C-alpha positions in Angstrom: 0.0 0.0 0.0 2.8 2.4 1.0 4.6 1.6 -2.2 1.5 2.3 -4.2 0.9 5.5 -2.3 4.4 6.7 -3.0 4.1 5.7 -6.6 0.8 7.7 -7.0 2.5 10.7 -5.3 5.5 10.6 -7.6 3.2 10.3 -10.7 1.1 13.2 -9.5 4.3 15.3 -8.9 5.6 14.5 -12.4 2.2 15.4 -14.0 2.1 18.7 -12.2 5.7 19.5 -13.3 4.9 18.6 -16.9 1.8 20.8 -16.9 3.8 23.7 -15.4 6.6 23.3 -18.0 4.1 22.9 -20.9 2.2 26.0 -19.7 5.4 28.0 -19.4 6.4 27.0 -22.9 3.1 28.2 -24.3 3.2 31.5 -22.5 5.2 34.4 -24.1 8.3 35.4 -22.2 7.5 38.5 -20.1 11.0 39.8 -20.8 10.2 40.4 -24.5 7.4 42.9 -23.7 9.6 45.9 -23.0 11.6 45.1 -26.2 8.4 45.2 -28.3 7.4 48.5 -26.7 10.9 49.9 -27.3 10.9 48.7 -30.9 7.5 50.4 -31.5 8.7 53.6 -29.9 11.9 53.5 -32.1 9.9 52.9 -35.2 7.5 55.8 -34.4 10.5 58.1 -33.9 12.1 57.0 -37.1 8.9 57.8 -39.1 8.8 61.2 -37.4 12.4 61.9 -38.2 12.2 60.7 -41.8 9.1 62.9 -42.5 10.1 66.1 -40.6 13.9 66.1 -41.2 14.3 64.2 -44.5 11.2 65.2 -46.4 9.7 61.7 -47.0 6.0 61.2 -47.2 4.3 59.4 -44.3 3.8 56.3 -46.5 7.4 56.2 -47.6 8.7 56.8 -44.1 6.6 54.0 -42.7 7.9 51.6 -45.4 11.5 52.6 -44.7 11.1 52.3 -40.9 10.3 48.6 -41.3 13.9 47.9 -42.3 15.7 50.9 -40.8 15.7 52.5 -37.4 17.0 55.7 -35.9 17.4 56.0 -32.2 16.4 59.2 -30.5 19.5 59.2 -28.3 21.8 58.8 -31.4 20.7 61.7 -33.6 24.1 63.5 -34.0 25.3 61.4 -37.0 22.0 61.5 -39.0 21.7 65.2 -38.5 25.4 65.8 -39.5 24.8 63.8 -42.7 21.8 65.9 -43.6 23.8 69.1 -43.1 26.7 67.6 -45.1 24.4 66.8 -48.0 22.8 70.3 -48.0 26.3 71.8 -48.0 27.0 69.8 -51.2 24.1 71.2 -53.3 21.5 68.5 -52.3 18.0 70.1 -52.4 15.2 68.8 -50.1 13.9 66.8 -53.0 17.4 65.2 -53.6 17.7 64.4 -50.0 14.2 62.7 -49.7 14.9 60.6 -52.8 18.3 59.6 -51.6 17.1 58.6 -48.1 14.1 56.8 -49.5 16.5 54.7 -51.6 19.4 54.2 -49.2 18.4 55.3 -45.7 21.5 53.8 -44.2 23.5 56.7 -45.5 22.3 58.6 -42.4 24.5 56.3 -40.3 27.7 56.7 -42.4 30.6 58.6 -40.9 31.4 61.8 -42.7 35.1 62.1 -42.0 35.9 58.4 -42.4 33.7 57.8 -45.4 31.5 60.3 -47.2 33.9 63.3 -47.3 36.7 61.6 -49.2 34.2 60.2 -51.8 32.5 63.6 -52.3 35.8 65.3 -52.6 36.9 62.8 -55.3 33.6 63.4 -57.2 34.0 67.2 -57.1 37.7 67.1 -58.1 36.8 65.0 -61.2 34.1 67.2 -62.6 31.0 66.3 -60.6 30.5 69.6 -58.8 27.4 71.7 -58.1 24.2 70.1 -59.3 26.1 67.3 -61.1 27.0 65.8 -57.7 23.5 64.9 -56.5 22.6 63.9 -60.1 25.5 61.4 -60.1 24.8 59.9 -56.7 21.0 59.7 -57.3 21.6 57.8 -60.5 22.8 55.0 -58.4 23.2 55.7 -54.6 24.8 52.3 -54.1 28.0 53.9 -55.4 28.5 55.4 -51.9 28.7 51.9 -50.5 31.6 51.0 -52.7 35.3 51.4 -51.7 36.8 54.6 -52.9 40.3 53.4 -54.0 39.4 49.9 -55.3 36.2 50.7 -57.1 34.9 54.3 -57.3 38.2 55.9 -58.5 39.2 53.5 -61.3 35.6 52.9 -62.5 34.6 56.5 -62.7 37.8 57.6 -64.3 37.5 54.8 -66.9 33.9 55.6 -67.8 34.8 59.3 -68.1 37.7 58.5 -70.4 35.3 56.7 -72.8 32.3 59.0 -72.5 34.3 62.3 -72.3 32.1 64.4 -70.0 30.6 64.2 -66.5 27.2 64.9 -68.0 27.5 61.8 -70.3 28.6 59.6 -67.4 25.4 60.6 -65.5 23.2 60.1 -68.5 24.6 56.6 -69.1 24.2 55.8 -65.4 20.6 56.9 -65.5 20.0 54.5 -68.4 21.6 51.6 -66.6 21.3 51.7 -62.8 24.0 49.1 -62.2 26.6 50.8 -64.4 28.5 52.6 -61.6 28.5 49.6 -59.3 29.1 46.7 -61.8 32.3 44.8 -61.9 33.6 47.1 -64.6 37.1 45.8 -65.1 36.0 42.2 -65.7 32.9 43.0 -67.7 32.7 46.4 -69.2 36.4 47.0 -70.1 36.9 43.7 -71.9 33.8 44.3 -74.0 34.9 47.9 -74.9 38.4 46.8 -75.7 37.1 44.0 -77.9 34.9 46.4 -79.9 37.8 48.8 -80.5 40.0 45.8 -81.5 37.4 44.6 -84.0 37.4 48.0 -85.7 34.5 49.9 -84.1 35.6 53.6 -84.0 36.0 54.9 -80.4 33.4 57.6 -80.9 30.8 55.0 -81.9 31.8 52.8 -78.9 31.2 55.9 -76.8 27.8 56.4 -78.4 26.9 52.8 -77.7 28.1 53.2 -74.2 26.0 56.4 -73.7 22.7 55.3 -75.2 22.7 51.5 -74.6 25.1 51.0 -71.6 23.4 47.6 -70.8 25.0 46.3 -74.0 28.6 46.7 -72.7 27.6 45.1 -69.4 26.6 41.7 -71.0 28.8 38.7 -70.7 31.9 38.8 -72.9 31.1 35.6 -74.8 27.7 37.0 -75.7 29.4 40.1 -77.1 31.8 38.1 -79.2 29.0 36.0 -80.6 26.9 39.1 -81.4 29.8 40.9 -83.1 30.6 37.8 -85.3 26.9 37.4 -86.2 26.5 41.0 -87.4 29.7 40.7 -89.4 28.5 37.4 -91.0 25.4 39.3 -92.1 27.7 41.6 -94.1 28.0 44.6 -91.8 31.5 45.8 -91.1 32.4 47.3 -87.7 33.6 50.5 -89.3 30.1 51.4 -90.7 27.8 53.6 -88.5 24.9 51.1 -88.6 27.0 48.4 -87.0 26.4 49.4 -83.4 22.6 49.6 -84.0 22.7 46.0 -85.4 24.9 45.0 -82.5 22.4 46.5 -80.0 19.5 44.5 -81.5 21.5 41.3 -81.3 22.6 42.0 -77.7 19.1 43.0 -76.4 17.2 40.0 -77.9 17.7 36.3 -77.4 18.4 34.1 -80.3 14.9 32.5 -80.0 13.2 35.9 -80.0 15.1 37.0 -83.1 14.1 33.8 -84.9 10.4 34.4 -84.0 10.5 37.9 -85.4 12.1 36.5 -88.6 9.3 33.9 -88.9 6.6 36.6 -88.4 8.0 38.7 -91.2 8.2 35.6 -93.4 4.6 34.8 -92.7 3.7 38.3 -93.9 5.4 37.8 -97.3 9.0 38.8 -96.6 11.7 36.5 -97.9 14.7 35.7 -95.7 16.9 37.7 -98.0 14.6 40.7 -97.9 14.5 40.5 -94.1 18.3 40.6 -93.7 18.6 43.3 -96.3 16.1 45.4 -94.4 17.9 44.6 -91.1 21.1 45.9 -92.5 19.3 49.1 -93.5 17.3 49.4 -90.2 18.3 46.9 -87.5 15.4 48.1 -85.2 12.9 46.1 -87.3 13.8 43.0 -85.2 13.2 44.8 -82.0 9.5 45.5 -82.5 7.0 43.2 -80.9 5.2 40.6 -83.1 1.9 42.4 -82.5 3.3 45.7 -83.7 4.8 44.2 -86.9 1.6 42.4 -87.8 -0.5 45.4 -86.9 1.4 47.9 -89.0 1.7 45.5 -92.0 -2.0 44.8 -91.9 -3.0 48.5 -91.7 -0.6 49.6 -94.5 -1.5 46.7 -96.8 -5.2 46.1 -96.2 -6.4 49.6 -95.3 -4.0 52.0 -97.0 -3.4 49.8 -99.9 0.4 49.8 -100.0 2.2 46.9 -101.7 4.2 44.7 -99.3 7.3 45.5 -101.4 6.9 49.2 -100.7 7.2 48.5 -96.9 10.0 46.0 -97.4 11.9 48.7 -99.3 11.1 51.2 -96.6 11.4 49.4 -93.2 11.0 52.8 -91.5 7.2 52.3 -91.8 7.4 49.7 -89.0 8.5 52.4 -86.6 5.3 54.4 -86.9 2.4 54.2 -84.5 -0.9 53.3 -86.1 -3.1 55.5 -83.9 -0.7 58.4 -83.4 0.6 58.8 -87.0 -0.6 56.4 -89.7 -4.4 56.4 -89.1 -4.7 60.2 -88.6 -2.6 61.0 -91.6 -4.5 58.5 -93.7 -7.9 59.9 -92.7 -6.7 63.5 -93.6 -5.4 62.3 -97.0 -8.7 60.4 -97.8 -10.7 63.5 -96.8 -8.6 65.7 -99.2 -8.8 63.1 -101.9 -12.6 63.0 -101.7 -12.7 66.8 -102.3 -10.2 66.5 -105.1 -7.6 68.4 -103.0 -4.9 65.7 -102.8 -2.2 65.9 -105.4 -2.2 62.6 -107.2 1.4 63.1 -108.1 2.3 62.4 -104.4 2.0 58.9 -103.2 0.2 58.2 -100.0 3.3 56.3 -98.8 5.4 59.4 -99.3 2.9 61.5 -97.4 2.9 59.1 -94.5 6.7 59.3 -94.2 6.8 63.2 -94.3 8.1 65.1 -91.3 5.3 66.4 -89.0 6.1 70.0 -89.9 5.9 69.3 -93.6 2.8 67.2 -93.4 1.1 69.9 -91.3 2.0 72.6 -93.8 1.1 70.7 -97.0 -2.1 68.8 -95.9 -3.5 70.4 -92.8 -2.9 74.1 -92.2 -3.4 74.8 -95.9 -7.0 73.4 -95.7 -8.2 74.5 -92.2 -10.7 76.9 -93.6 -11.9 74.9 -96.7 -12.1 71.5 -94.9 -13.8 72.0 -91.5 -12.6 69.6 -88.9 -9.4 68.6 -90.7 -7.2 69.8 -87.8 -9.0 67.6 -85.3 -8.9 64.7 -87.7 -5.1 65.1 -87.9 -4.9 65.2 -84.1 -6.9 62.0 -84.1 -9.5 63.3 -81.6 -12.6 62.9 -83.8 -13.9 60.5 -86.4 -12.8 60.9 -90.0 -14.4 63.7 -91.9 -17.4 62.6 -93.9 -16.3 62.0 -97.5 -18.0 63.5 -100.5 -19.8 61.0 -102.7 
């Protein structure tokens, strides 16, 4: 009996201890409550500081505060950074954009970090308003090492592009340009293009307007250059870099699809590549655009496919913003015997805006009511005379 009694007591004690342990495991630790409260307070202060000192909207500040905190008792550095930026031509708008993108800049040391980088930028032609423009084009540049990355990359880009303004323009077109591994990606591609015979000024033009092209893998660059050369375009001709850009910006499968679309619309392979050498952009347009323009010009306007093949510039035009409004104007004039039959509709569609306006719109504003609105595409075509 005694043994059973002790056994039941031991079992009861173990059960109680298990229940207490299990209950404690389910209950949240009381020590975490102050931390949560402290975190909430810090987040609230961060939002307040970002809105009132940095110019962020409440929505942006709240978003930033979820991944970045400023402590109320450690304001000296953030405030010093803001004053430093203002002293270097950063407007309130510049500052709010910068902090929204890279809030951790507020925690960077000025003397140990920012000052040397800003001094280098200024000494190398990025003074005044060019400084915030450069940094805002890719704020991550401030996180790169000055001697091993910023100095050599920026000096190299400027040696190719020529001016600070062009470096900024290229960086805006490719946000990773200033922070990419330039000496193992960009430089080998640029050196290869020059070695192949592309004039330096055209390499600079490619760099300026399509910087992503020189940031692609080197073997892709070699393949694209050789492909364009195989099509009969030599690196020395001006159209070469445009053909190269098309090759670099599209996958091989995408280019093949565009070729098949054109072939389905009556183009021969020889005609496609002849047109490509004349205007490489034709293989950059979407399949829908190619089909839409061809359909409108052939089935509505009445142009022969050969006319479009001989003038691939037609594929650049917007149906609704250019082709249809012009066609409606010309048909209205034709119905009133005012369109010179010596001029083809195709030629009129290709005219400059200024010339078309002078020859076919302004001239008839009084005699053909509504023709200006028809040209602007804001009303239905003018009713034709029977």
